[in-house]
N, C-alpha and C positions, 0 to 999 in steps of 0.2 A: 469476468472478473474487472472490479470498478477500479481503476489507479488513481491514486492521488499522489502528486510529487509535491514535499515540503523543503523549502530552502531554509531548515532549521538544522540546528546540529542532530545530532546523534538523538533518540531519544533518552530520557534522564532514566538512569538505571535499568535502561535496556528496554522498559516499557513504553508502549504508544501514549502518548498525553490523550486526554479525555476529550479536549477540543476537537484533536485531530480525528479521532474515532468518531465522535459526532461527526462530523462533517461528511466524512467518505462513506460512514455508514448510512447518514441521511438520502444520499445520491443512490444508494443501492435500494432502497425501498420505495423509490420513485415509480408509480405505474408507468408513465412513460417509459423507464429502461426495462422493466420486465416484459414492455411490450415488443421493445428492441430486439431483446435477446430471444424473443418468442417464448417465454414462460408466463403470458398472460393470466394464464388460470393456474400457475404453480405457487406453493407457499413456500418453496426451496428459497435458502439463504444463497445470495449470491455472495462469491467471493469477494474481499477489497483488499488491496495494497498499498501501503502507505512506503514510498521512496522517499530516502533522507539521505543529504549528502554524508560520506565518510572519507574525509583526506588518508585516512590511516590506511585503505586498501589498495589494492595495486588496479591499475587500469585494465578495463575489459570490456567486452560489450555486452550493453545491456541484459541482452538474449542469457547470456552466462552466468550475469549478475542474478537473474530470476530463478535461477537453480539453487540458489543460497537462501532463497527465500524463507522465512521462519514464521510460524503462526505466534501470535503475542499470548501471552500467559494468562491476560484479563478476558481478552475476548474470542468468541467462536468464529472461526474462517474470517478472523483479519491477520492480515500478515503484512510481516516489514522486511524491509531489503534495503541495504547502502549502497549507494554508487560512488565511485570517487567522481569528482567533479573537473573536468578541465582547468588548468591554472596557466594564466598568463605568465609570460616571462621565460 
């Protein structure tokens, strides 16, 4: 899975922004990534995940947050998950 973290607010309308989808999916089609994942001769799609801040969530370990990831309505194998960022004060 390719994971990209965005320090932008939660996606508008719940859908991943087009520019963010293009960026992470661009990483997922690099030949060097397929080689690193030992998928060199595969045509398999690599899952992508965009992590975004969501201060309305409870603070929990990232591994637990991954269990709540959801596939975006517009894109195949492109997931999103919100995480609560630490706050000062």
